[in-house]
N, C-alpha and C positions, 0 to 999 in steps of 0.2 A: 738395672743395677742388681748385683747379686751379693750375697755374703757367703763366707766359708764356714762350714760346720765340720768339726772333727771329732771322732769318738774312737775308742779302742775296741776291737772285737777279736778276742783271742790272741791279744798281743799285737794285732795288726792295726794300722791307723787307717780309718775310713774317712775319706773327705767327700763332703757333698756341698752343694750350694743351691740357694733358693731365691727367687725374686721377691724382695721384700720393700722396695722403695716406696711404692704406692701405699702400701699397708701402713708403713711406718709414719708417713706423712699424715694420713687420716686420723691415726691415733694421737699424734702430737697435737693437732688441732682440736680433737675432742677433749683431750686433757686440759688444754688451755682455756676452752670455753667453760668447763665445769669449775675451774679453780680461780679464775681472775675475772675482773669486769671485762665488758666488751672492748673498752678503750685500750686494754693491754693485749689484745689478741694479735695485733700486728708483730709484737715482739716474739710471741710463741710461733707464729707463722714463719718468722725469720730463723728462729731456733731449729724449727722442723726442717727448713730448707738447708741449713747447715749441716744438720744431722745427716740428711740424705746425701749431701755432697760429700760427706766424710766416708761414706760408704764405697766411694769411688776407689778408695785404697784397699778394698776387700778386707776391711777390719770392722769389727763390731763397734759402734760408736758409744761413748759413755753417755749415761742418762743425763739430760738437761734439766734444770730447775730454774724457775723465774728469780730474778734478783729480789732480795728482801733487804731493805735498808736496816731494818730493826735487828737483823740477824736471827730472828725466830723463825723456826719452821713453819711453813704454811699450814693451814687447816686442811685435813684430808677432805676429798670431794664428798664422802659419806662417812656416817658414823660406823664404828666397828660392827654394829648390828645390821648394817645394810640400808638404814633409812634414818633420816633426822626426825627429831621430835617436833611436835606441833609448836609454832611460835618461834622456831629457831630459824636462822639464816644459813643459806648455803654460803659457805665461806668464799669471800672475794666476789660474789655475783650480785649482792645487794637484793636477793630474792627471799621472801619470808615464806615458810611453809604453814599451811593451815592445819587443822585437826585431821585432815584426811591425807596430809602429805602433798598437797598440790601447791605449786609455787605461785607466789603472787608479788609483784613488785610494789614496794611501798609507795612509790611515787604514782602508780597507776590508779586510775579511778574505775569503779565497777561500771560495766557497760549497761546501757539502758535498753532493755528489750522493748519490742513493740507491746504497747498497752501497759508497761510499768510506769509508776509514778516518778516524776523527776527527783534527783537527789541533789544535796548540797546547795539547796536554794537557787537552782539554776532558773532564772526568770524566763530564759527563752524556751524552756520546756514546761513552764508552769501552767496550771489549769487556767483556762480563759474566764472562768467564773469570777464572782464578786469577790474582792479582797476584804479582809476583816476591817481595814481602815478606809474603805471606800464609802462608808456611811450607808444609811438606808435609802433604797431607791425612792425617788420622788413619786408621790402618789398622783394619778391622773386627776384633773379638775373635773368635778361632777358636773354634768350638764343638767340644768333644771329642766323638769318635764314641762311640757306645754299646759297652759291653763285649761283645766277641765271645763270650767264655766267662765269664759272671757267676760270681762267686765262690760257693763253697758255703755254705749256711747255717750259722750258728754252733751247730749241733746235729748230733749223729751219725746216721747212717742207721739204718734199722730193724734190730733185733737187735744194735745197738752201744750201749754205755754211755759217757757223757761223765764223764771223770774230774776231779778238782779241778785239774789242770794244763791242762784243756782238750783233752786227747787222748781218742781213742776206743779202747774196750776191747771185745773179744769173747772169750768163753769157748768153746773147741773141746772138746766132750765126747768126740769119737772119740779113743781112745789111739793115740798115735804114739810112736816113740823120738824122742829129743831132736832129731837132725838132720831127720827128716822132719816133726816138729812145726814147726820154724823155717821150713823150705821152704814148709809150708802157710800160715803167717802172711804170708810175703813175697809169696805169690801173690795176695793181696788188693789189692795196689798199691803205689805208690811211698811209702816211709816206713813201711811196716808191717814189724814184726818180732816176736820174742818180748818180752814185757813186761820192762822194767826198773823198778826200785823205788828212788826217789831220796829219799824222805822219809817221815816218819811218817804224814803225810796220804795219800800213795800207798798205804802199807801197810794203813791202816784202810779205804781204798776197796776194794782188791782182796779184802779179807777177805769183803766182802758178795757177791763174785761166785764165790767158791770152793765146791766140792762134793767135797772130798777133795784128795789130793795132785796137784799140777799142775806141769807144766814151765813155767819162766820163763827169761829170758835171761842168766843168769850163767854163766861158764865159766872154767876155768884151763887150757884145752887150749893156748892160745897160749904161756903161760909157767907151768910148774908151780909151784902154791902162790901164784900171783898171780892173783886173781880180777878179772874185767872184765865189764862189760856190753857184750854183742856188738853192740848197735846202733850204738854210737859208739866202743867201745873204751876207755871211761872205766875206770881201775883203781880199785877200792874196798876191796880186802882183800889182805894178804899174811901167809902162814904158815898152820899148822893149829891147830885148837882154842884152847885157852887161850894157846898161844904166839903166835897171830896177832894182828894189829893193823889198824885201818882205815887207808887210804890217802886222801890229798888231802881230809881233813876229811869224808868220805862218811858217809851214813847206812848202818848195818848192822843186821841183825836175825837173827843166827845162832841156831840151837837150841843147847842146851848141849853143849860139846865139839865142835861143828861149826866148820868142815869137818874130816873126819877120814878120808877115803877114799883119801888118797894118790894115786898114779897110776892107780888103778883106777876112780875116782869123779871125773870132771871136769865134770859138768854139775849144775845147780842145780834143785832142786825146792822148792815151797811146801808146808809141811805145812798141815793143816786149820786151825791157828790162826794161819796166815800167816807163822810163822817159817821160817828158811831151813835147808836141809840139802843136802849133795851126794849124788850117786847115780851109778851107771853109766849111761852115755849110751844104751846099748842097751835100757834098760827102757822098758816102754809106760806112758804116762801121758796124761791129758787136757793141754790146754795153754792158756795165756791170751796172746792176741795184742793188741798195742798198735799204734795208727795215729797218724798226725800230727794236728796241730791242724786243725780245719775253719775 
């Protein structure tokens, strides 16, 4: 398609024609893209087609403008200075200009580059770490270390007998005086001493261990005529013979008219039938040792 161009030259009319259909169509679409939203481009394309069709009559078409219901002239595609200011919108396009003049659609969201943090609270891109409302992580349950020194078994060692109270007993057959016999028992370890007899069950048990008269841990050397067990100082008897009496509700098993040695006999021995009697501490006798519970 061509158009006719006429001009005078020295009074003569010069007529020329040039192909412009394709160029005019491209300019019309470009103008429509810059001035109106994308949704209205179809009308501009139609206008461009109509304008191109009019050229078939070999005449210059009149310029076309989009319809404007308000009657106001549309905003120009650019400001008179050649560029729009920051924060201004390109008329009819819905595009905002930033401080550098670059366009940005108000409805578009900034793209997320690789490695950039997520925006707008998008949980799908959020960090997989702990959330502020997730609470503190549960601490692991500590594992107790193994016992460095395991407890001894609930049985007495070889050569020892377990009594009804759980204590261990050893009969020492070698004769000692009372003081030496007690020291020998204490050498066996912490908690060991000459035997104390606190109940009828204890008395029946030690009887099975006896082989004649034997030293045990009763004495009134700390307070005359007040007898006590030396392993813990528990007082169980006061007085002599029939005039004496138990203390603190203690179990007693004296032989008839015992104790009766006065100041000369301050140590206790067991008779062969497990009853009690006093004796001078310098006498030599076997001894019965008692240790702590295992």
